[in-house]
GULOTI-716988 format. One record per residue (C-alpha): residue in one letter; x, y, z. Coordinates in steps of 0.5 Angstrom, whole numbers, padded with zeros to 4 digits, always signed. Layout:
BEGIN
AXYZ
...
This chain:
BEGIN
M+0000+0000+0000
A+0003+0007-0002
S+0003+0012+0004
P+0000+0018+0004
A+0006+0022+0003
G+0008+0018-0004
A+0001+0020-0007
A+0003+0027-0005
G+0010+0026-0008
R+0006+0024-0014
D+0002+0030-0015
G+0008+0034-0013
A+0012+0032-0019
R+0006+0034-0023
D+0005+0041-0020
L+0013+0042-0022
L+0012+0040-0029
L+0006+0044-0029
S+0009+0050-0026
H+0015+0050-0032
L+0009+0050-0037
R+0006+0056-0034
G+0013+0059-0034
L+0014+0059-0041
E+0013+0065-0045
P+0007+0065-0050
W+0011+0064-0056
Q+0015+0059-0052
L+0009+0055-0051
E+0007+0055-0058
D+0014+0053-0060
F+0013+0047-0055
K+0007+0045-0058
L+0011+0045-0065
G+0016+0040-0062
L+0010+0035-0060
Q+0009+0035-0067
C+0016+0032-0069
P+0016+0024-0067
E+0024+0025-0067
L+0024+0029-0061
L+0019+0024-0057
P+0020+0018-0053
E+0022+0012-0057
G+0016+0009-0061
A+0011+0015-0059
C+0007+0018-0064
S+0006+0026-0065
V+0000+0029-0062
P-0005+0031-0067
W-0005+0039-0068
A-0012+0039-0067
D-0011+0037-0060
L-0005+0042-0059
R-0008+0048-0063
A-0012+0051-0057
A-0009+0048-0051
G-0006+0052-0045
P-0001+0049-0040
A-0006+0045-0036
G-0009+0042-0042
L-0002+0041-0045
L+0000+0037-0039
C-0007+0033-0039
L-0005+0031-0046
L+0002+0029-0044
E+0000+0025-0039
E-0005+0021-0043
R+0000+0020-0049
F+0006+0019-0045
P+0004+0016-0038
G+0009+0016-0032
R+0016+0018-0033
R+0015+0018-0041
T+0011+0025-0039
W+0017+0028-0036
E+0022+0025-0042
A+0018+0028-0047
A+0017+0035-0044
L+0025+0034-0043
R+0027+0032-0050
V+0022+0038-0053
F+0025+0043-0048
E+0032+0041-0050
D+0031+0042-0058
M+0028+0049-0056
R+0035+0050-0053
L+0032+0052-0046
S+0039+0049-0042
P+0037+0052-0035
L+0030+0049-0035
C+0033+0042-0037
E+0038+0042-0032
R+0033+0044-0026
M+0028+0039-0029
R+0034+0033-0029
A+0036+0035-0022
E+0028+0035-0020
L+0028+0028-0023
A+0034+0026-0019
V+0031+0028-0013
S+0024+0025-0015
E+0027+0018-0014
Y+0030+0019-0007
S+0027+0024-0003
L+0021+0028-0006
F+0017+0021-0005
P+0019+0016+0000
S+0022+0009-0003
R+0020+0002-0001
P+0024-0002+0004
S+0030-0005+0000
Q+0027-0002-0007
R+0027+0005-0009
L+0021+0007-0012
T+0021+0008-0020
F+0018+0015-0023
V+0013+0011-0027
G+0010+0009-0020
L+0009+0016-0018
L+0006+0019-0025
E+0001+0013-0027
D-0004+0009-0023
G+0000+0003-0021
P+0003+0000-0015
S+0003+0007-0012
E-0004+0008-0013
R-0007+0010-0006
S-0012+0004-0003
H-0018+0008-0003
R-0018+0010-0010
R-0017+0003-0012
G-0022+0001-0007
Y-0027+0007-0011
R-0025+0004-0018
Q-0027-0003-0016
R-0034-0001-0012
L-0035+0004-0019
R-0034-0002-0023
T-0038-0007-0019
R-0044-0001-0019
I-0044+0000-0027
L-0044-0008-0028
A-0049-0009-0024
L-0053-0003-0027
W-0052-0007-0034
A-0054-0013-0031
R-0061-0011-0028
T-0062-0008-0035
P-0066-0014-0039
W-0066-0015-0046
P-0071-0019-0051
E-0068-0026-0052
D-0068-0026-0059
H-0064-0019-0059
I-0058-0018-0063
Y-0052-0015-0060
L-0048-0012-0066
R-0042-0008-0063
Q-0037-0010-0058
V-0032-0005-0055
T-0026-0004-0060
Q-0020+0001-0060
R-0024+0005-0065
E-0029+0006-0060
H-0024+0008-0054
A-0021+0013-0059
E-0029+0016-0060
L-0029+0016-0052
R-0023+0020-0052
G-0025+0025-0057
L-0031+0027-0053
L-0027+0030-0047
R-0022+0033-0052
P-0019+0039-0048
R-0020+0046-0050
G-0016+0052-0051
A-0012+0055-0045
E-0018+0061-0045
A-0024+0057-0046
P-0028+0055-0039
P-0027+0048-0037
L-0030+0043-0041
S-0038+0041-0041
V-0040+0036-0046
L-0048+0035-0047
L-0049+0028-0050
E-0056+0029-0054
G-0060+0024-0058
A-0067+0021-0059
A-0069+0016-0053
G-0066+0009-0053
V-0060+0011-0058
G-0055+0009-0053
K-0053+0016-0049
T-0053+0012-0042
T-0049+0006-0045
L-0044+0011-0048
A-0043+0015-0041
T-0043+0009-0037
K-0038+0005-0042
L-0033+0011-0041
V-0034+0010-0033
L-0033+0003-0033
H-0026+0004-0038
W-0024+0009-0033
A-0025+0004-0027
E-0022-0001-0031
G-0016+0003-0032
V-0017+0003-0039
L-0018+0011-0041
F-0017+0017-0038
Q-0011+0015-0033
G-0007+0021-0034
R-0013+0026-0035
F-0017+0024-0029
S-0016+0022-0022
Y-0023+0021-0020
V-0030+0020-0024
F-0036+0020-0021
Y-0043+0017-0024
L-0049+0021-0022
S-0056+0018-0024
G-0062+0022-0024
H-0066+0017-0022
R-0062+0016-0016
L-0062+0023-0014
A-0070+0024-0015
E-0070+0019-0009
L-0066+0023-0005
G-0068+0028+0000
N-0063+0034+0002
T-0056+0032+0002
S-0049+0036+0000
L-0044+0035-0006
A-0040+0031-0001
G-0046+0027+0001
L-0047+0025-0006
L-0040+0023-0007
A-0040+0019-0001
L-0046+0014-0004
D-0041+0010-0008
W-0035+0011-0003
P-0032+0004+0000
D-0032+0007+0007
S-0034+0013+0011
Q-0028+0017+0010
V-0029+0021+0003
P-0023+0025+0001
V-0026+0032+0000
E-0020+0036+0001
E-0016+0031-0004
F-0022+0033-0009
R-0022+0040-0008
A-0014+0041-0008
H-0014+0038-0016
P-0021+0040-0019
E-0019+0040-0025
R-0017+0032-0025
L-0025+0031-0023
L-0030+0028-0028
F-0037+0028-0027
V-0042+0024-0031
I-0049+0026-0030
D-0054+0021-0033
G-0062+0022-0034
A-0062+0029-0031
E-0069+0030-0034
E-0071+0026-0028
L-0071+0032-0023
T-0075+0038-0024
L-0069+0043-0025
G-0070+0050-0024
S-0065+0056-0025
D-0064+0055-0017
G-0064+0063-0017
S-0057+0062-0013
A-0052+0065-0017
G-0047+0062-0012
R-0040+0064-0012
P-0035+0059-0015
G-0033+0054-0010
A-0038+0054-0006
D-0039+0050+0000
W-0039+0042-0001
Y-0042+0040+0005
Q-0048+0045+0005
E-0055+0041+0005
L-0060+0043+0000
P-0065+0039-0004
A-0061+0034-0009
A-0064+0038-0015
S-0061+0044-0013
I-0054+0041-0012
L-0055+0038-0019
V-0056+0045-0022
R-0050+0048-0018
L-0046+0043-0021
L-0048+0044-0028
K-0048+0051-0027
K-0040+0051-0025
E-0042+0054-0018
L-0039+0048-0014
V-0033+0045-0018
P-0032+0051-0023
E-0026+0047-0026
A-0028+0040-0026
T-0030+0037-0033
L-0038+0035-0034
L-0041+0030-0039
V-0048+0030-0039
T-0054+0026-0043
A-0060+0029-0045
G-0066+0026-0048
P-0071+0030-0052
P-0076+0033-0047
G-0070+0035-0042
G-0064+0038-0047
R-0067+0045-0048
A-0067+0046-0040
L-0060+0043-0039
R-0057+0047-0045
R-0059+0053-0041
L-0056+0051-0035
L-0049+0049-0038
L-0044+0054-0039
S-0042+0054-0047
P-0043+0046-0047
R-0040+0042-0053
R-0046+0039-0056
V-0045+0032-0059
S-0051+0028-0062
I-0051+0020-0061
P-0055+0018-0068
G-0055+0011-0065
F-0055+0005-0071
T-0053+0007-0078
E-0057+0005-0084
G-0052-0001-0085
D-0053-0003-0077
R-0060-0003-0078
R-0060-0007-0085
E-0055-0012-0081
Y-0060-0013-0075
L-0065-0014-0080
R-0061-0020-0084
R-0059-0023-0077
F-0066-0023-0074
L-0070-0026-0079
G-0064-0031-0081
D-0066-0032-0088
P-0062-0027-0093
D-0068-0027-0098
V-0073-0026-0093
A-0069-0020-0090
E-0068-0017-0097
A-0075-0017-0098
A-0077-0014-0091
W-0072-0009-0092
R-0075-0006-0099
R-0082-0006-0095
M-0079-0002-0090
R-0075+0003-0095
G-0082+0006-0097
S-0082+0009-0090
E-0077+0014-0088
T-0080+0014-0081
L-0080+0007-0080
I-0073+0007-0082
G-0071+0013-0078
S-0075+0010-0072
C-0069+0004-0072
A-0064+0008-0069
A-0065+0006-0062
P-0063-0002-0061
L-0070-0004-0058
A-0074+0000-0063
C-0070-0004-0068
W-0072-0010-0064
A-0079-0008-0064
V-0080-0007-0072
C-0076-0013-0073
A-0081-0017-0069
G-0087-0014-0072
L-0084-0015-0079
K-0084-0023-0077
R-0092-0022-0076
E-0093-0017-0082
L-0094-0020-0089
G-0097-0013-0092
A-0094-0006-0093
P-0092-0004-0086
T-0093+0002-0082
P-0091+0003-0075
T-0097+0003-0072
S-0099-0004-0075
L-0092-0007-0073
Y-0092-0005-0066
A-0100-0008-0066
R-0097-0014-0069
L-0092-0014-0064
F-0096-0013-0057
C-0101-0018-0060
G-0096-0023-0061
L-0093-0022-0054
L-0100-0023-0051
A-0102-0029-0054
G-0102-0034-0049
A-0099-0030-0044
E-0101-0031-0037
L-0101-0024-0034
G-0105-0026-0027
L-0111-0022-0028
Q-0117-0023-0024
A-0123-0025-0028
G-0127-0019-0031
S-0121-0014-0029
S-0117-0014-0036
A-0121-0008-0039
G-0120-0004-0033
Q-0113-0006-0032
W-0111-0004-0039
R-0115+0002-0039
A-0111+0004-0032
F-0104+0002-0035
C-0106+0006-0042
S-0108+0012-0037
L-0102+0012-0034
A-0098+0012-0040
A-0102+0018-0043
E-0101+0022-0036
G-0094+0021-0036
L-0093+0024-0044
W-0097+0030-0041
L-0093+0031-0035
A-0086+0029-0039
T-0086+0023-0034
F-0082+0017-0036
T-0081+0013-0030
F-0086+0011-0025
A-0085+0010-0018
G-0090+0005-0014
D-0094+0010-0011
A-0096+0012-0018
L-0098+0005-0020
E-0102+0004-0013
H-0106+0010-0015
R-0108+0008-0021
R-0110+0001-0018
L-0105-0003-0022
E-0105-0010-0019
A-0098-0012-0018
P-0099-0019-0022
F-0101-0015-0028
I-0094-0011-0027
D-0090-0017-0026
G-0093-0020-0032
L-0091-0014-0037
L-0084-0014-0034
R-0084-0021-0036
L-0086-0019-0043
Q-0081-0013-0043
I-0086-0008-0044
L-0084-0005-0038
R-0077-0005-0034
R-0075-0004-0028
V-0071+0002-0027
S-0063+0000-0026
D-0062+0005-0020
C-0069+0005-0017
E-0071-0002-0016
H-0078+0000-0014
C-0079+0004-0020
V-0081+0002-0027
T-0081+0005-0034
F-0083+0003-0041
A-0078-0001-0044
H-0077+0004-0050
R-0080+0011-0050
S-0084+0009-0056
F-0088+0003-0052
Q-0090+0009-0048
A-0093+0013-0054
F-0096+0007-0057
F-0100+0005-0050
G-0101+0013-0049
A-0105+0013-0056
L-0109+0007-0055
F-0112+0010-0049
Y-0115+0015-0053
V-0118+0010-0058
L-0121+0005-0052
W-0128+0006-0049
G-0129+0012-0044
T-0130+0019-0043
R-0125+0021-0037
G-0118+0024-0039
S-0112+0021-0037
L-0111+0028-0032
G-0117+0027-0028
G-0120+0033-0030
V-0121+0035-0037
P-0125+0030-0041
R-0122+0025-0046
H-0124+0028-0053
Q-0122+0035-0050
E-0115+0032-0048
M-0114+0029-0055
R-0116+0036-0058
R-0110+0039-0054
W-0105+0035-0056
L-0108+0035-0064
N-0107+0042-0064
D-0100+0042-0061
A-0098+0037-0066
F-0101+0040-0072
A-0103+0047-0071
D-0097+0049-0067
A-0092+0044-0070
S-0090+0041-0064
A-0085+0035-0065
Y-0086+0032-0058
W-0093+0029-0059
R-0091+0026-0066
Q-0090+0019-0065
M-0096+0018-0060
V-0101+0022-0065
R-0098+0017-0071
F-0100+0011-0067
F-0107+0015-0065
F-0109+0015-0073
G-0106+0008-0074
L-0110+0005-0069
L-0116+0008-0072
E-0115+0003-0078
T-0121-0002-0076
E-0117-0009-0077
L-0112-0007-0072
A-0117-0004-0067
R-0121-0011-0068
Q-0114-0015-0066
L-0112-0011-0060
E-0119-0012-0058
E-0118-0019-0058
A-0111-0019-0055
L-0113-0014-0049
G-0120-0016-0048
C-0122-0009-0048
Q-0127-0005-0052
M-0125+0001-0057
S-0129+0007-0058
P-0133+0007-0064
G-0134+0015-0064
V-0126+0017-0064
A-0126+0018-0072
H-0132+0023-0071
E-0129+0027-0066
V-0122+0027-0071
L-0127+0030-0076
D-0130+0035-0071
W-0123+0037-0069
A-0122+0038-0077
E-0128+0042-0077
E-0126+0047-0072
L-0120+0048-0075
E-0123+0051-0081
R-0128+0055-0077
C-0123+0058-0072
G-0118+0059-0078
A-0113+0056-0074
I-0109+0053-0081
S-0103+0058-0081
A-0096+0058-0084
H-0094+0054-0078
F-0099+0048-0079
D-0096+0042-0081
F-0100+0039-0087
L-0095+0034-0089
W-0095+0031-0082
L-0103+0031-0082
L-0102+0027-0089
Q-0097+0022-0086
C-0102+0021-0080
L-0108+0020-0085
R-0104+0015-0089
E-0103+0011-0083
T-0110+0010-0082
Q-0111+0006-0089
D-0118+0009-0089
E-0119+0014-0095
D-0126+0016-0093
L-0123+0018-0087
A-0118+0022-0090
R-0123+0025-0095
R-0127+0028-0090
V-0122+0031-0086
L-0118+0034-0092
N-0125+0037-0094
H-0124+0042-0088
L-0117+0044-0091
P-0118+0050-0096
E-0110+0050-0097
A-0104+0046-0096
D-0096+0047-0095
L-0092+0041-0097
D-0084+0040-0097
I-0083+0034-0101
Q-0076+0031-0098
G-0077+0024-0099
C-0080+0018-0102
E-0085+0017-0096
H-0087+0024-0097
L-0089+0023-0104
Q-0093+0017-0102
V-0097+0020-0097
S-0098+0026-0101
S-0100+0022-0107
F-0105+0018-0102
C-0108+0024-0099
L-0108+0030-0104
Q-0113+0026-0109
H-0118+0027-0104
C-0117+0034-0103
Q-0123+0036-0106
K-0124+0043-0103
L-0116+0045-0104
R-0116+0052-0106
K-0108+0054-0105
L-0103+0049-0105
R-0095+0050-0104
L-0091+0044-0106
S-0084+0044-0106
V-0080+0038-0108
S-0073+0037-0106
G-0068+0032-0104
Q-0068+0029-0111
V-0074+0025-0110
L-0076+0027-0117
E-0069+0029-0120
K-0066+0022-0121
K-0065+0019-0128
W-0067+0012-0127
T-0063+0007-0132
S-0064+0000-0129
D-0067-0005-0134
E-0075-0007-0134
G-0077-0011-0128
T-0072-0009-0123
P-0073-0007-0116
E-0070+0000-0118
K-0075+0001-0124
R-0081-0001-0121
V-0079+0004-0115
A-0078+0009-0121
D-0085+0007-0124
S-0089+0007-0117
Q-0086+0014-0116
M-0088+0017-0122
H-0095+0014-0121
Q-0095+0018-0114
W-0093+0024-0118
E-0098+0024-0123
D-0104+0023-0117
I-0101+0029-0114
C-0102+0033-0121
S-0109+0031-0122
V-0110+0035-0116
F-0109+0041-0121
C-0115+0039-0125
S-0120+0038-0119
G-0124+0044-0120
N-0122+0048-0114
L-0115+0050-0114
S-0114+0057-0116
E-0106+0058-0113
L-0100+0054-0114
D-0093+0055-0112
L-0088+0050-0114
S-0082+0054-0112
N-0075+0051-0110
S-0077+0044-0113
K-0072+0040-0117
L-0076+0036-0122
S-0074+0031-0128
M-0076+0032-0135
A-0081+0026-0134
S-0085+0029-0128
V-0085+0036-0131
M-0088+0034-0137
G-0093+0030-0133
L-0094+0037-0129
C-0095+0041-0135
L-0100+0036-0138
K-0105+0037-0132
L-0104+0045-0132
G-0106+0045-0140
N-0112+0041-0138
P-0119+0045-0140
R-0121+0043-0133
C-0115+0047-0129
R-0118+0053-0126
L-0111+0056-0124
Q-0111+0063-0123
K-0104+0064-0120
L-0098+0060-0121
T-0091+0061-0118
W-0085+0058-0121
K-0079+0061-0117
S-0072+0057-0117
V-0075+0051-0121
S-0070+0046-0124
P-0069+0044-0129
M-0069+0050-0133
E-0072+0046-0140
A-0078+0046-0136
L-0080+0053-0137
R-0080+0051-0145
E-0085+0046-0143
L-0089+0051-0139
G-0089+0056-0144
I-0092+0051-0149
V-0098+0049-0145
L-0100+0055-0141
P-0103+0059-0147
G-0109+0054-0147
N-0110+0056-0140
Q-0115+0062-0140
R-0116+0063-0133
L-0109+0064-0131
T-0108+0072-0129
H-0102+0072-0124
L-0095+0068-0126
D-0089+0069-0122
L-0082+0066-0126
S-0077+0070-0121
S-0071+0066-0119
N-0070+0063-0126
S-0064+0064-0131
L-0068+0067-0136
D-0063+0066-0142
A-0065+0068-0149
A-0068+0062-0152
V-0073+0061-0145
C-0075+0069-0146
T-0077+0068-0153
G-0081+0062-0151
V-0084+0066-0145
F-0086+0072-0149
R-0089+0068-0155
M-0094+0065-0150
L-0096+0071-0146
R-0097+0075-0153
H-0102+0069-0155
S-0109+0072-0156
A-0112+0067-0151
C-0107+0069-0145
S-0111+0073-0140
L-0105+0075-0136
K-0105+0081-0131
C-0099+0080-0127
L-0092+0078-0129
W-0086+0077-0124
L-0079+0076-0127
E-0075+0078-0121
K-0068+0076-0121
G-0068+0073-0127
N-0061+0075-0130
L-0065+0079-0135
S-0061+0084-0139
A-0062+0090-0144
A-0063+0085-0149
A-0069+0082-0146
C-0072+0088-0146
E-0074+0089-0153
G-0078+0082-0152
L-0081+0086-0146
A-0083+0092-0150
S-0086+0088-0155
L-0090+0084-0150
L-0093+0091-0147
A-0095+0094-0153
S-0099+0087-0155
T-0102+0085-0149
P-0108+0089-0147
R-0109+0086-0140
L-0102+0086-0137
T-0103+0091-0131
R-0097+0089-0127
L-0090+0088-0128
C-0084+0086-0123
L-0077+0086-0126
G-0073+0088-0120
L-0066+0085-0119
N-0064+0084-0126
P-0058+0088-0129
L-0063+0092-0134
G-0059+0099-0134
D-0060+0105-0138
E-0061+0102-0144
G-0066+0097-0142
A-0070+0103-0139
R-0070+0106-0145
L-0073+0100-0149
L-0079+0099-0144
C-0081+0106-0143
G-0083+0106-0150
P-0089+0102-0150
L-0091+0106-0144
T-0093+0112-0148
R-0098+0108-0152
P-0105+0109-0151
E-0106+0101-0151
C-0102+0100-0146
V-0105+0099-0139
L-0099+0097-0135
Q-0101+0100-0127
R-0095+0098-0123
L-0088+0098-0126
E-0082+0095-0121
L-0075+0096-0123
W-0072+0096-0116
C-0064+0094-0116
C-0064+0094-0124
Q-0057+0099-0125
L-0061+0105-0127
G-0058+0112-0127
T-0060+0119-0128
S-0061+0118-0135
S-0066+0113-0134
C-0070+0118-0131
R-0071+0122-0137
H-0074+0116-0141
L-0079+0115-0135
S-0081+0122-0134
D-0083+0122-0141
A-0087+0115-0140
L-0090+0118-0133
L-0092+0125-0138
R-0096+0120-0143
S-0098+0114-0139
R-0105+0114-0137
S-0105+0108-0133
L-0099+0108-0129
T-0100+0109-0122
H-0094+0105-0118
L-0087+0106-0120
N-0082+0103-0115
L-0074+0105-0117
R-0071+0103-0110
R-0064+0101-0110
N-0062+0105-0116
N-0057+0110-0117
L-0061+0116-0119
G-0058+0122-0115
D-0062+0129-0114
G-0061+0130-0122
G-0065+0124-0123
A-0070+0126-0118
K-0071+0133-0121
L-0072+0129-0128
L-0078+0125-0125
C-0081+0131-0122
A-0081+0135-0128
A-0087+0130-0130
L-0089+0129-0123
G-0091+0136-0122
H-0095+0136-0129
A-0103+0135-0128
D-0103+0130-0133
C-0099+0125-0129
A-0103+0119-0126
L-0097+0117-0121
Q-0100+0115-0114
S-0094+0111-0111
L-0087+0113-0112
N-0081+0109-0108
L-0074+0112-0108
S-0071+0109-0102
H-0063+0108-0103
C-0063+0112-0109
S-0057+0117-0107
L-0062+0123-0106
T-0060+0129-0101
A-0064+0135-0099
A-0064+0138-0106
G-0068+0132-0109
C-0073+0133-0103
W-0073+0140-0106
A-0075+0138-0112
L-0080+0133-0110
A-0083+0138-0105
H-0085+0143-0111
A-0087+0137-0116
L-0092+0135-0110
K-0095+0143-0110
R-0098+0141-0117
N-0099+0134-0116
G-0106+0132-0113
R-0105+0125-0114
L-0099+0122-0110
K-0101+0118-0104
I-0095+0114-0102
L-0088+0117-0103
D-0081+0113-0100
V-0075+0117-0099
G-0072+0112-0094
N-0064+0111-0093
N-0062+0117-0097
A-0058+0123-0094
V-0064+0128-0094
Q-0063+0130-0087
D-0067+0135-0083
G-0066+0140-0089
G-0070+0136-0094
V-0075+0134-0089
K-0077+0141-0088
E-0078+0142-0095
L-0083+0136-0095
C-0086+0139-0089
G-0088+0145-0092
V-0092+0142-0098
L-0095+0137-0093
R-0099+0142-0089
S-0102+0144-0096
P-0110+0142-0096
S-0109+0140-0103
C-0104+0135-0101
V-0106+0128-0101
L-0100+0124-0099
Q-0102+0118-0094
T-0095+0115-0093
L-0088+0118-0092
G-0082+0113-0091
L-0076+0117-0088
E-0073+0111-0085
K-0065+0112-0084
C-0065+0119-0087
S-0059+0122-0082
L-0065+0126-0078
T-0064+0129-0072
A-0069+0133-0067
A-0069+0139-0071
C-0074+0136-0076
C-0079+0134-0071
R-0081+0141-0070
P-0084+0141-0078
L-0086+0134-0077
S-0090+0136-0071
S-0094+0141-0075
V-0095+0137-0080
L-0098+0132-0076
G-0103+0137-0073
S-0105+0140-0079
S-0105+0134-0085
K-0112+0131-0086
S-0109+0125-0090
L-0102+0123-0087
E-0103+0116-0084
N-0097+0113-0084
L-0090+0115-0083
N-0083+0111-0082
L-0078+0115-0078
L-0074+0108-0076
G-0066+0109-0076
N-0066+0116-0074
D-0063+0119-0068
L-0069+0124-0066
G-0067+0125-0059
L-0071+0125-0053
D-0073+0132-0054
G-0075+0130-0061
V-0079+0125-0059
S-0083+0129-0054
R-0085+0134-0059
L-0088+0128-0064
W-0091+0125-0058
T-0095+0132-0056
A-0097+0132-0063
L-0100+0125-0063
R-0104+0126-0057
K-0108+0132-0061
S-0115+0130-0063
A-0113+0133-0070
C-0108+0128-0072
K-0110+0123-0077
L-0104+0119-0076
R-0105+0111-0075
K-0098+0108-0076
L-0091+0111-0074
G-0085+0107-0075
């Protein structure tokens, strides 16, 4: 047994080396890091330290890396070799002397044998007996936890401990830089993917002397389940729970807190508030507090700020933990890879051909594949596939699994008690989901009057599990099991809710609204199971297996909920349409889908995979009352070019997807759809041709089509061929497409067609140049219905403006709105625009925002604006390089113009002088200006006097934008006084 003095010497040797590293100048520390990159400077057989580990490390971090890479005496040898290469002779001499002293006097030697330096720096013969005892006790505890976690007999174990896993575990706790706070790592992931397993493996490997021997002197494992059972305690009391005897060496812990690792698992089992303590770092380790408060202070680095934390977090508790931890390094635990899932299925089913067929059936559902990330969920899906012959859904697989487990099982139920016990059990599952409770103590089971033989039977079937760190508590074997039985509660016969107060159907509406109207991911799994359980055959099988009666009116309650959504206008931009379609597809009931979807007048779908395509195909053809549809196809669902031979599985998949796309396109001819947005879709030419065929159908009643950023570009040519046949289309948006000459020619030819009824055309951000304006000019001259043209973000230039303005002067042109924002226009463009304003009888709105027009351009425009024949009502000159001189010209034009209602000169340096010019005319009774934009115009309090005068006298001004101006308290006070007067007509002040 090593003496206390021996251990103290070991820590003293470490402190000596740390003091040498801290004594280096910053540039010397960088040279030392570079030296560790050179294998020839390191002890024989050692590998260089990766620069990624070294780059941000400070002295303490470097020492940890040295101890981990070169344990024992090799730590000093490595440092000494690098110091010698740096020619730090005095330091090297001192270190050699310290090495010699360490072997004789710094540490006591054994009788008749000198203690080697290796024993001083690594855990070995000199390790303190209490530390060895603690390691052994911790190892025993972790192994006992694993032993108390049962797995199904036919579960497949895919992974064993490997060197790669050790490297991954080391990577989790890689030290940060010298200036960074002590490390806090947050392991995040779905339920059951292996967060606890990974954390406990790390603890076990430290206890067995495999990992982090030079990094951490002590590793503590704190379980949320265990802490939830404690009353008031202290940090020292928590650490004593795993200590071999009553003598916990707290002072040893506090002497080197940077060598402590706290592994905190299942913290969401406690109610973690902010604690409101704001306690000082290094607070009293012996202070008695509730266990949850101790944990909060530990997480906030108030108790042991220098320690390293490794914390696991499931979906419900992750957000709260992120708020408590200081700059945590977040690590996502994905669980089984796709390869793992496929291998699990192959080994579970045994027959490779059967497994491959089952895999192909699963591939149609990304949700099903995704759920198999957790090993136990993967087992549940595979066990269900053994019993499922048709196309599997998550609900059908789980229902088949539980029916199979219960067939012939003895649950010890008394005669006539089966229905009541199952209903109570499902109510417990639902209540747990409402309260985010996933562990149930004995009193919760007694409160529900759940009989002990019934619970024991569920434990034998491994639907439930004992909690490893809390023997009288149970939990569902996997979170998805709780979601299934929670959903089952809402389809069983009965009216009482799980929480006791609110009726069952009202509870159902609340979580349906959360899942769809508020797009909450928390309820997703339970909601999907709920809809799946509405399938008649599944409900019948569960009735037989459980001995319970299902409620016949649940489908009607869902219809009532959908009707209420429509009536209350709850369908908003946040509504998760696609998830609703997936849930309706789970029911396999076309009639129910049709009746629910009849209450949805609009839908927003982002198709990102084959399953999305499949459910959209199933449901959209039943949307007979759909008026608006935004449909974005991404993820290369329809972009793939299939080259497989006829009859191959790949070819069959491609054909199936094309049929599904055709079903979706059939909605365009349903008779009610009036608005379609296909923005950001990635299509194949085959899918484009099918789409255009429906758009050209005489039954298509589309009035507005948005086709922004759609690929491939060749699709626009197909669109140009079919759209002339659609006489109802009045709004077309082709923005954010590269409109080359060939495409432009086809589009303009389409728009000049005699049957074309287009009124509004958007061609923004289309890379149109002056050359394209000839076609646009011809279009304006020959299209008697076009009233709005938007060409923003195109490099038209002054020549483009000249070409466009020609047709505007003709009497047959009826254009009312022209948007040329950010089109690289200059002063000379304003000459042509001014002529168009003088001669056009229809142009009422002109947007020239973000063009470098200057005061000269403004004066040219004002020459027309001040004319009595000018019909302009709205003019946007923001970001146009105007000054007070431009405002003077605008003010004089407004005196003679009685039509302009909207003027925006924001983001120009018009300053107080320019505003005074405008205010002079705004006070005139003949001025009808309703909206004035002065955002970011370099205004001060000096402009507030004329503005307040306008506010008190103007009969028309309703909207004023002064954002981004430093008006000061005096200026704001002056405006406020004017606003309070009854004569002020202003409605909106920005």
